[in-house]
Residue frames as qw, qx, qy, qz and C-alpha x, y, z in Angstrom:
[[0.168, -0.260, 0.519, 0.797, 69.71, 150.83, 232.54],
 [0.575, 0.541, 0.256, -0.559, 67.14, 152.00, 230.02],
 [0.508, -0.055, 0.756, 0.410, 67.59, 149.48, 227.23],
 [0.432, 0.681, 0.583, 0.099, 64.91, 151.01, 225.01],
 [0.008, 0.933, 0.009, -0.361, 66.62, 154.39, 224.76],
 [0.022, 0.719, -0.593, -0.363, 69.47, 153.23, 222.54],
 [0.915, 0.318, -0.226, -0.108, 70.46, 150.71, 219.87],
 [0.575, -0.634, 0.517, 0.031, 72.97, 148.34, 221.44],
 [0.392, 0.556, -0.703, -0.206, 75.76, 146.25, 219.89],
 [0.062, 0.084, -0.976, 0.192, 74.65, 143.24, 221.97],
 [0.415, -0.372, -0.663, -0.501, 71.25, 141.52, 222.23],
 [0.649, -0.677, -0.241, -0.249, 70.97, 141.44, 226.03],
 [0.059, 0.563, -0.654, 0.502, 72.73, 141.61, 229.37],
 [0.805, -0.317, -0.494, -0.083, 72.60, 138.58, 231.63],
 [0.074, -0.609, 0.516, -0.598, 73.20, 139.36, 235.29],
 [0.416, -0.083, -0.874, 0.237, 73.45, 137.02, 238.22],
 [0.258, -0.646, -0.634, 0.336, 71.67, 139.42, 240.58],
 [0.042, 0.908, 0.176, 0.379, 70.51, 143.00, 241.04],
 [0.439, 0.337, -0.411, 0.725, 73.27, 145.12, 242.56],
 [0.304, -0.469, 0.203, -0.804, 70.79, 146.68, 244.99],
 [0.860, -0.313, -0.329, -0.232, 69.58, 143.35, 246.39],
 [0.676, -0.666, 0.315, -0.006, 71.24, 141.89, 249.49],
 [0.901, 0.124, 0.220, 0.353, 73.42, 139.94, 247.04],
 [0.364, 0.843, -0.064, 0.391, 74.86, 143.30, 245.97],
 [0.458, -0.814, 0.333, -0.131, 76.49, 143.48, 249.38],
 [0.890, -0.146, 0.364, 0.233, 78.33, 140.26, 248.51],
 [0.657, 0.609, 0.135, 0.423, 79.57, 141.85, 245.30],
 [0.036, -0.924, 0.205, -0.321, 80.83, 144.87, 247.22],
 [0.722, -0.572, 0.388, 0.018, 82.59, 142.49, 249.67],
 [0.874, 0.211, 0.293, 0.326, 84.15, 140.74, 246.69],
 [0.477, 0.749, 0.058, 0.455, 85.32, 143.88, 244.88],
 [0.029, -0.826, 0.238, -0.510, 86.32, 146.05, 247.80],
 [0.664, -0.592, 0.371, -0.266, 86.86, 143.53, 250.60],
 [0.181, 0.543, -0.814, -0.099, 88.89, 140.96, 248.70],
 [0.715, -0.040, 0.610, -0.339, 86.48, 138.06, 249.23],
 [0.250, 0.461, -0.688, -0.502, 87.96, 136.22, 246.24],
 [0.203, 0.032, 0.977, -0.052, 86.39, 132.84, 247.03],
 [0.498, 0.509, 0.409, -0.570, 83.02, 134.20, 245.89],
 [0.342, 0.532, -0.514, -0.579, 84.27, 134.04, 242.28],
 [0.062, 0.107, -0.983, -0.136, 84.20, 130.23, 242.31],
 [0.275, 0.407, 0.760, -0.426, 80.64, 130.16, 243.67],
 [0.411, 0.653, 0.062, -0.633, 79.44, 132.64, 241.06],
 [0.212, 0.431, -0.745, -0.463, 81.29, 130.83, 238.27],
 [0.111, 0.115, 0.986, -0.053, 79.48, 127.63, 239.23],
 [0.329, 0.580, 0.550, -0.504, 76.12, 129.45, 239.17],
 [0.344, 0.690, -0.200, -0.605, 76.85, 131.18, 235.85],
 [0.168, -0.318, 0.862, 0.357, 78.41, 128.17, 234.13],
 [0.334, 0.353, 0.874, 0.011, 75.09, 126.54, 233.35],
 [0.299, 0.781, 0.289, -0.465, 73.74, 129.78, 231.83],
 [0.066, 0.610, -0.536, -0.580, 76.21, 129.75, 228.95],
 [0.830, 0.302, 0.407, -0.233, 74.15, 127.78, 226.44],
 [0.751, 0.645, -0.039, 0.131, 76.45, 128.50, 223.50],
 [0.763, -0.330, 0.077, 0.550, 80.22, 128.09, 223.59],
 [0.385, 0.828, 0.006, 0.408, 82.45, 131.04, 222.94],
 [0.547, 0.131, -0.403, 0.722, 85.52, 132.65, 224.45],
 [0.370, -0.826, -0.371, 0.207, 85.19, 134.72, 227.63],
 [0.412, 0.491, -0.031, 0.767, 86.47, 138.28, 227.28],
 [0.384, -0.617, -0.461, 0.509, 86.96, 140.25, 230.49],
 [0.103, 0.945, 0.107, 0.290, 86.31, 143.98, 230.54],
 [0.632, 0.160, -0.349, 0.673, 89.75, 145.38, 231.43],
 [0.410, -0.830, -0.306, 0.221, 90.11, 147.39, 234.62],
 [0.136, 0.937, -0.221, 0.232, 92.02, 150.60, 235.08],
 [0.703, 0.241, -0.514, 0.429, 95.63, 149.76, 235.96],
 [0.014, -0.429, 0.457, -0.779, 95.63, 152.15, 238.89],
 [0.762, -0.309, 0.071, -0.565, 92.54, 150.39, 240.31],
 [0.938, 0.043, -0.339, 0.061, 94.18, 146.97, 239.96],
 [0.460, 0.372, -0.500, 0.633, 97.34, 148.29, 241.58],
 [0.311, -0.444, 0.318, -0.778, 95.38, 149.90, 244.45],
 [0.874, -0.221, 0.034, -0.431, 93.31, 146.75, 245.14],
 [0.320, -0.492, 0.809, 0.030, 96.18, 144.37, 244.50],
 [0.351, 0.148, 0.909, 0.169, 94.04, 142.28, 242.13],
 [0.301, 0.068, -0.398, -0.864, 91.53, 142.52, 239.29],
 [0.521, 0.119, 0.669, -0.517, 88.03, 141.35, 240.36],
 [0.736, 0.477, -0.058, -0.477, 86.71, 141.03, 236.79],
 [0.477, 0.509, -0.711, -0.090, 89.68, 139.01, 235.55],
 [0.173, -0.230, 0.882, -0.372, 89.61, 136.85, 238.69],
 [0.666, 0.247, 0.469, -0.524, 85.93, 136.01, 238.08],
 [0.696, 0.551, -0.282, -0.364, 86.48, 135.36, 234.36],
 [0.245, 0.456, -0.854, 0.055, 89.33, 132.97, 235.10],
 [0.380, -0.018, 0.813, -0.441, 87.09, 131.10, 237.57],
 [0.715, 0.429, 0.196, -0.517, 84.32, 130.99, 234.96],
 [0.527, 0.573, -0.583, -0.234, 86.79, 129.65, 232.40],
 [0.019, -0.281, 0.936, -0.211, 87.86, 126.87, 234.77],
 [0.530, 0.174, 0.631, -0.538, 84.21, 126.03, 235.50],
 [0.715, 0.542, 0.153, -0.415, 83.07, 125.92, 231.86],
 [0.738, -0.023, 0.516, 0.434, 86.23, 124.95, 230.01],
 [0.438, 0.858, 0.220, 0.155, 85.81, 128.03, 227.80],
 [0.633, 0.138, -0.064, 0.759, 88.95, 129.93, 226.82],
 [0.181, -0.877, -0.201, 0.396, 89.67, 133.35, 228.30],
 [0.563, 0.458, 0.214, 0.654, 90.78, 135.89, 225.74],
 [0.270, -0.729, -0.162, 0.608, 92.29, 139.12, 227.05],
 [0.491, 0.426, 0.471, 0.597, 91.72, 140.98, 223.80],
 [0.021, -0.911, -0.251, -0.326, 90.65, 144.39, 225.12],
 [0.485, 0.009, -0.322, 0.813, 92.76, 147.14, 226.65],
 [0.195, -0.898, -0.387, 0.077, 91.75, 150.03, 228.87],
 [0.404, 0.504, -0.078, 0.760, 93.36, 153.33, 228.15],
 [0.210, -0.229, -0.492, 0.813, 93.82, 155.84, 230.97],
 [0.212, -0.511, -0.464, -0.692, 90.46, 157.51, 231.54],
 [0.392, -0.371, 0.319, -0.779, 88.05, 158.75, 234.15],
 [0.105, 0.092, 0.953, -0.268, 86.44, 156.26, 236.53],
 [0.196, -0.359, -0.694, -0.592, 83.00, 155.51, 235.06],
 [0.335, -0.602, -0.709, 0.153, 81.08, 155.64, 238.35],
 [0.222, -0.463, -0.212, 0.832, 81.97, 159.32, 238.82],
 [0.050, 0.091, -0.428, -0.898, 80.26, 160.33, 235.55],
 [0.596, 0.338, 0.319, -0.655, 76.69, 160.87, 234.35],
 [0.796, 0.308, 0.521, -0.032, 75.13, 158.78, 231.57],
 [0.603, 0.797, 0.001, 0.041, 76.20, 160.81, 228.51],
 [0.037, -0.832, 0.551, -0.052, 79.69, 161.39, 229.93],
 [0.690, -0.253, 0.677, -0.025, 79.99, 157.65, 230.63],
 [0.809, 0.499, 0.310, 0.019, 79.17, 156.84, 227.02],
 [0.395, 0.880, -0.238, 0.110, 81.80, 159.25, 225.70],
 [0.326, -0.704, 0.623, -0.105, 84.42, 158.23, 228.27],
 [0.800, -0.065, 0.596, -0.025, 83.92, 154.53, 227.53],
 [0.748, 0.656, 0.095, 0.029, 84.18, 155.04, 223.75],
 [0.255, 0.849, -0.426, 0.184, 87.63, 156.55, 224.30],
 [0.479, -0.612, 0.588, -0.226, 88.71, 154.17, 227.07],
 [0.777, -0.069, 0.625, -0.030, 88.31, 150.69, 225.54],
 [0.498, 0.644, -0.436, -0.384, 89.98, 149.28, 222.46],
 [0.992, 0.114, -0.047, 0.024, 91.12, 146.05, 220.89],
 [0.568, -0.612, 0.437, 0.334, 94.65, 145.00, 221.82],
 [0.337, 0.703, -0.457, -0.428, 96.92, 145.38, 218.77],
 [0.124, -0.287, 0.938, 0.151, 98.09, 141.73, 218.73],
 [0.430, 0.339, 0.810, -0.211, 94.44, 140.69, 218.22],
 [0.390, 0.595, -0.116, -0.693, 93.81, 142.93, 215.21],
 [0.526, 0.385, -0.600, -0.463, 92.55, 140.75, 212.36],
 [0.132, 0.138, -0.974, 0.122, 92.40, 137.58, 214.50],
 [0.327, 0.241, 0.695, -0.593, 88.74, 137.94, 215.55],
 [0.461, 0.278, -0.342, -0.770, 87.20, 138.21, 212.07],
 [0.633, 0.012, -0.671, -0.386, 84.48, 135.60, 211.69],
 [0.079, 0.016, -0.862, 0.500, 84.40, 134.63, 215.38],
 [0.298, -0.480, -0.701, -0.435, 80.73, 133.60, 215.83],
 [0.526, -0.768, -0.274, -0.241, 80.27, 134.49, 219.51],
 [0.375, 0.272, -0.530, 0.711, 82.15, 136.15, 222.35],
 [0.503, -0.719, -0.479, 0.036, 80.99, 136.42, 225.98],
 [0.172, 0.575, -0.244, 0.761, 81.93, 139.87, 227.31],
 [0.632, -0.510, -0.556, 0.178, 82.16, 139.70, 231.10],
 [0.049, 0.556, -0.252, 0.790, 82.07, 142.56, 233.63],
 [0.169, -0.149, -0.801, 0.554, 81.30, 142.81, 237.32],
 [0.162, 0.609, 0.548, -0.550, 78.53, 145.44, 237.25],
 [0.180, 0.375, 0.530, 0.739, 76.51, 146.94, 234.40],
 [0.005, 0.510, 0.435, -0.742, 74.94, 150.30, 235.23],
 [0.379, 0.639, -0.006, -0.670, 74.30, 152.42, 232.13],
 [0.858, 0.353, 0.360, 0.095, 75.65, 149.93, 229.59],
 [0.239, 0.923, -0.261, -0.148, 78.32, 152.38, 228.42],
 [0.287, -0.572, 0.757, 0.135, 81.26, 150.08, 229.10],
 [0.656, 0.166, 0.736, 0.014, 79.51, 147.06, 227.62],
 [0.569, 0.786, 0.211, -0.117, 78.59, 149.06, 224.51],
 [0.105, 0.868, -0.456, -0.167, 82.13, 150.38, 224.02],
 [0.385, -0.384, 0.834, 0.095, 83.70, 146.94, 224.45],
 [0.664, 0.366, 0.650, -0.054, 81.07, 145.13, 222.34],
 [0.462, 0.864, 0.003, -0.200, 81.47, 147.75, 219.62],
 [0.046, -0.735, 0.650, 0.188, 85.24, 147.22, 219.54],
 [0.509, -0.104, 0.853, 0.040, 84.76, 143.45, 219.28],
 [0.630, 0.597, 0.481, -0.122, 82.19, 143.75, 216.49],
 [0.314, 0.890, -0.242, -0.223, 84.36, 146.19, 214.55],
 [0.207, -0.558, 0.790, 0.145, 87.13, 143.58, 214.85],
 [0.452, 0.197, -0.743, -0.452, 84.88, 141.03, 213.13],
 [0.127, 0.104, 0.917, -0.363, 83.08, 139.20, 215.95],
 [0.218, -0.340, -0.692, -0.599, 79.59, 138.29, 214.74],
 [0.545, -0.668, -0.353, -0.364, 77.79, 138.35, 218.12],
 [0.194, 0.286, -0.618, 0.706, 78.69, 139.66, 221.56],
 [0.602, -0.598, -0.485, -0.211, 76.73, 138.55, 224.63],
 [0.013, 0.588, -0.428, 0.687, 77.22, 140.37, 227.93],
 [0.710, -0.409, -0.561, 0.116, 77.46, 138.69, 231.31],
 [0.020, 0.587, -0.379, 0.716, 77.74, 140.53, 234.58],
 [0.272, -0.163, -0.836, 0.447, 77.54, 139.71, 238.24],
 [0.004, 0.574, 0.575, -0.583, 75.33, 142.64, 239.17],
 [0.142, 0.584, 0.479, 0.640, 72.85, 144.79, 237.29],
 [0.179, -0.334, -0.393, 0.838, 72.54, 148.25, 238.76]]
């Protein structure tokens, strides 16, 4: 992702590994092969990287993807990370029906993501003044999803959003 080409709503993206490295094959086995035990290993590795406490917010998956896979890889990892760190998991974002991001180019991804992610209504007004939130996704490619989700959290009153992902593409 070309970080210099845009002003972001978050200061950085912390990834566990590059998606193209051999470790990326593990991520594909996790997401598409159901190797759920990897979440605990990665949570242990990531746990020490969270220097400041704050709630963990998973990027919500498309419902049809969750239904097709039978599970949500992002939520599964976030729950493991929460157990490892003792940080709360807040499911404050919703994903509206939209196109799958990986099928789109960069500008289309940005537009699609802006429309796809929003704050869950029950959380409206409850995030104002929250000092830090850790936004967690599995893979960050263009940053469109992270930007849309971070923007929604900041508009809701979160002061700082930090992004964690398993793989950077």
